[in-house]
C-alpha positions as CSV (number, residue, x, y, z in Angstrom):
1,F,0.0,0.0,0.0
2,S,1.7,3.1,-1.2
3,F,1.1,6.4,0.7
4,S,1.7,10.0,-0.5
5,Q,3.7,12.3,1.7
6,E,1.7,15.3,0.5
7,Y,-0.4,16.8,3.3
8,W,-3.5,17.5,1.3
9,E,-3.5,14.2,-0.4
10,L,-3.3,12.4,3.0
11,K,-6.1,14.6,4.4
12,N,-8.4,14.2,1.3
13,M,-7.9,10.4,1.3
14,T,-8.6,10.2,5.0
15,H,-11.8,12.2,4.5
16,L,-12.9,10.1,1.5
17,L,-12.3,6.7,3.0
18,L,-13.6,7.4,6.4
19,D,-16.8,9.1,5.1
20,L,-16.1,12.4,6.8
21,D,-17.6,14.7,4.2
22,T,-20.9,12.7,3.5
23,V,-24.2,12.9,5.2
24,E,-24.8,9.2,4.8
25,H,-22.2,6.4,5.2
26,V,-20.8,5.0,2.0
27,F,-17.8,2.7,2.8
28,D,-18.8,1.4,6.2
29,R,-22.5,0.5,5.6
30,S,-21.9,-3.2,5.3
31,S,-18.9,-3.5,7.6
32,R,-17.1,-1.3,10.1
33,D,-13.7,-2.7,9.3
34,D,-13.8,-3.3,5.5
35,P,-10.6,-2.6,3.5
36,F,-11.7,1.0,2.7
37,I,-12.0,1.9,6.4
38,I,-8.7,0.2,7.3
39,A,-7.1,2.1,4.5
40,G,-8.6,5.4,5.8
41,L,-7.2,4.7,9.2
42,K,-3.8,4.2,7.8
43,F,-4.1,7.5,5.9
44,A,-5.2,9.2,9.1
45,E,-2.1,7.7,10.9
46,K,0.2,9.1,8.3
47,L,-1.7,12.4,8.4
48,M,-1.2,12.8,12.1
49,A,2.5,12.3,11.8
50,H,2.9,14.9,9.0
51,P,4.7,18.1,9.9
52,D,1.8,20.3,8.6
53,C,-0.6,18.5,10.9
54,L,1.7,18.6,13.9
55,S,2.4,22.3,13.4
56,D,-1.1,23.1,14.7
57,F,0.3,22.7,18.2
58,D,2.3,25.9,17.4
59,T,-0.1,27.8,15.1
60,K,-3.4,27.2,16.8
61,S,-4.5,27.8,20.4
62,E,-5.8,25.1,22.7
63,L,-9.3,26.4,22.1
64,E,-9.1,25.9,18.4
65,C,-9.5,22.6,16.5
66,R,-6.0,21.1,16.0
67,C,-5.2,18.4,13.5
68,V,-3.8,15.6,15.7
69,P,-6.6,15.5,18.3
70,L,-9.2,15.8,15.6
71,Y,-8.0,12.8,13.5
72,A,-7.1,10.9,16.6
73,K,-10.7,11.3,17.8
74,I,-12.1,10.3,14.5
75,S,-9.8,7.2,14.3
76,T,-10.5,6.2,17.9
77,L,-14.3,6.3,17.2
78,K,-13.9,4.4,14.0
79,L,-12.0,1.7,15.8
80,K,-14.5,1.5,18.6
81,N,-17.4,1.2,16.2
82,A,-15.5,-1.6,14.4
83,G,-15.2,-3.5,17.7
84,K,-11.4,-3.0,17.7
85,I,-11.2,-1.8,21.3
86,D,-7.6,-2.8,21.9
87,E,-6.5,-0.9,18.8
88,A,-8.5,2.1,19.9
89,R,-6.9,2.0,23.4
90,A,-3.4,1.7,21.8
91,L,-4.1,4.8,19.7
92,F,-5.5,6.7,22.8
93,D,-2.4,5.8,24.7
94,R,0.0,6.8,21.9
95,V,-1.7,10.2,21.3
96,T,-2.0,11.1,24.9
97,N,1.6,10.2,25.7
98,M,3.0,12.2,22.8
99,A,5.1,15.3,23.6
100,W,5.7,18.4,21.4
101,E,8.6,20.8,21.3
102,G,7.9,23.5,18.7
103,K,9.0,27.1,18.1
104,Q,6.1,28.6,19.9
105,R,4.9,26.0,22.4
106,T,6.2,23.0,24.3
107,Y,4.1,20.2,25.7
108,A,5.2,17.3,27.9
109,A,3.5,13.9,27.5
110,R,-0.2,14.0,28.4
111,E,-0.2,17.8,27.8
112,A,-0.3,18.0,24.0
113,V,-3.5,16.0,23.9
114,P,-4.7,16.0,27.5
115,W,-7.6,13.5,27.2
116,A,-8.3,12.2,30.7
117,N,-10.6,9.3,29.9
118,F,-10.8,6.7,27.1
119,Q,-14.5,7.5,26.8
120,Q,-14.1,11.2,26.4
121,T,-12.0,12.2,23.3
122,P,-13.1,15.5,21.9
123,Q,-10.9,17.5,19.5
124,I,-10.9,20.5,21.8
125,W,-10.0,20.1,25.5
126,V,-10.6,23.0,27.9
127,R,-8.4,22.5,30.9
128,D,-9.4,22.4,34.5
129,L,-13.1,21.5,34.0
130,R,-14.9,19.0,36.3
131,S,-15.7,15.8,34.4
132,Q,-18.2,13.1,35.2
133,A,-20.4,10.8,33.2
134,I,-23.6,11.6,35.1
135,W,-24.4,14.9,37.0
136,P,-26.8,13.9,39.8
137,R,-29.5,16.2,41.3
138,E,-27.2,17.3,44.1
139,T,-24.9,18.9,41.5
140,W,-27.7,21.0,40.1
141,K,-26.8,24.0,42.3
142,D,-23.9,24.4,39.8
143,L,-26.2,23.9,36.8
144,P,-29.2,26.2,37.4
145,I,-30.5,25.5,33.9
146,C,-31.5,22.0,35.1
147,G,-34.0,23.2,37.7
148,L,-35.4,25.9,35.3
149,L,-36.1,23.3,32.6
150,E,-37.7,20.9,35.0
151,A,-39.9,23.7,36.6
152,N,-41.1,24.7,33.1
153,F,-41.5,21.2,31.7
154,P,-45.3,21.5,31.3
155,T,-44.9,24.4,28.9
156,I,-42.1,22.8,26.9
157,R,-44.1,19.5,26.7
158,E,-47.2,21.1,25.5
159,E,-45.5,23.1,22.7
160,T,-43.6,20.0,21.7
161,R,-46.8,18.0,21.6
162,R,-48.4,20.5,19.2
163,A,-45.3,20.7,17.1
164,L,-45.2,16.9,16.6
165,Q,-48.8,17.0,15.3
166,H,-47.5,19.1,12.4
167,E,-43.9,18.0,11.9
168,A,-43.5,19.1,8.3
169,S,-44.5,22.7,9.1
170,S,-42.8,22.8,12.5
171,G,-39.2,22.8,11.2
172,F,-38.2,19.2,12.0
173,E,-35.2,18.0,9.9
174,E,-32.8,15.1,10.0
175,A,-30.4,15.2,12.9
176,Y,-26.8,13.9,12.8
177,R,-27.5,11.7,9.7
178,F,-23.8,10.7,9.7
179,L,-24.2,9.0,13.1
180,Y,-26.7,6.3,12.1
181,D,-27.5,4.0,9.2
182,R,-30.9,2.6,10.0
183,G,-33.8,4.4,11.8
184,E,-34.9,8.0,12.2
185,W,-33.6,10.9,14.2
186,N,-35.1,14.3,13.7
187,R,-34.7,17.7,15.4
188,V,-35.9,21.3,15.4
189,L,-33.3,23.8,16.6
190,L,-34.4,26.5,19.0
191,Y,-31.1,28.1,19.9
192,H,-28.0,27.6,17.8
193,A,-24.7,29.6,17.1
194,R,-25.9,32.1,19.7
195,N,-29.1,32.9,17.9
196,F,-32.7,32.0,18.5
197,T,-34.2,30.4,15.4
198,E,-37.4,31.3,13.6
199,E,-38.9,28.0,14.8
200,C,-38.2,29.0,18.4
201,E,-40.1,32.3,17.9
202,T,-43.0,30.9,15.9
203,V,-43.5,27.2,16.8
204,F,-42.3,27.3,20.4
205,P,-43.1,30.9,21.5
206,E,-43.6,30.3,25.2
207,T,-40.5,28.1,25.4
208,C,-38.6,30.7,23.5
209,K,-39.6,33.4,26.0
210,L,-38.1,31.3,28.7
211,L,-34.9,30.5,26.9
212,K,-34.3,34.2,26.2
213,Q,-34.3,34.8,30.0
214,W,-31.7,32.1,30.5
215,L,-29.3,32.2,27.5
216,P,-26.5,32.9,27.1
217,S,-25.8,31.9,30.6
218,K,-22.0,32.1,30.6
219,P,-21.1,34.9,28.2
220,G,-17.5,35.2,29.5
221,L,-16.5,31.6,29.0
222,P,-14.8,30.3,25.8
223,W,-17.2,29.5,23.0
224,T,-15.5,26.5,21.2
225,S,-18.3,25.4,18.9
226,D,-21.9,26.1,17.8
227,Q,-22.9,23.2,20.2
228,N,-22.2,25.4,23.2
229,E,-25.6,26.3,24.8
230,Q,-27.5,24.7,21.9
231,V,-31.1,23.9,22.4
232,M,-33.2,21.6,20.3
233,I,-36.2,19.3,20.3
234,I,-35.3,15.8,19.3
235,K,-37.4,12.9,18.1
236,M,-35.9,9.4,17.6
237,K,-37.5,6.3,16.2
238,V,-37.2,3.1,18.3
239,G,-34.4,0.9,16.9
240,T,-32.2,3.7,15.4
241,D,-28.7,2.5,15.4
242,V,-26.7,5.4,16.7
243,E,-22.9,4.7,16.7
244,V,-20.4,5.6,19.4
245,H,-19.6,9.3,19.1
246,S,-18.0,12.2,20.8
247,G,-18.8,15.9,20.9
248,P,-16.4,18.6,19.7
249,A,-15.2,19.8,23.1
250,N,-15.3,18.9,26.8
251,N,-17.1,22.1,27.8
252,I,-20.5,20.8,26.6
253,L,-22.9,19.0,29.0
254,N,-25.9,17.2,27.4
255,I,-29.2,17.9,29.4
256,H,-32.1,15.7,28.4
257,L,-35.6,16.6,29.4
258,G,-38.6,14.3,28.7
């Protein structure tokens, strides 16, 4: 298997073979570890070792998407979904133990890609944040949005019920189509990229009034992606085969109501 040493060829082949630029899966629909996926992982490995990829540690800040953690995340998830857990752990260990000595920045092992847990591998890592899989009720004093959502659940539920009666005109669209092959996962966005949507104003007006009182809640903290303080109504069909995935940054907490 011959590999190019040209950065953009490595990057383009990684994207092509790992289905990174398509809404629906192409190469891994019948198998998660077919020759195309394995080839894509090899291209990703070469890409992460390329000087232009590594140079992101110097040219981009920790709050920007850097090449190595991005493609390490993608490769780790592809391996997990293929059932290759040992290979995924080996990649996790290799990436987190790498060091970097550049012209602008120097990182010791476990600092360049400071992932703390094999189950949490986002491309952007904000340091010194509390991390736990489940945030129980006793932690809600630090997450006031939880209590506010729960207290106003009847309003949110009623507007959701009405919207589901007229899905086509309520703004529902396919959600995260690249994360599942069979099934149905739809959403309507209410707050996205720091803006309240038209559907929020017209389909969920009472919910929207509430959200405008609460958001943005932390305007002084780093905004690393449009998924920060994103609000949506989600409907998923039973049996939808959602694959293992990871969000873009560790400063996002998913709060489910319903």
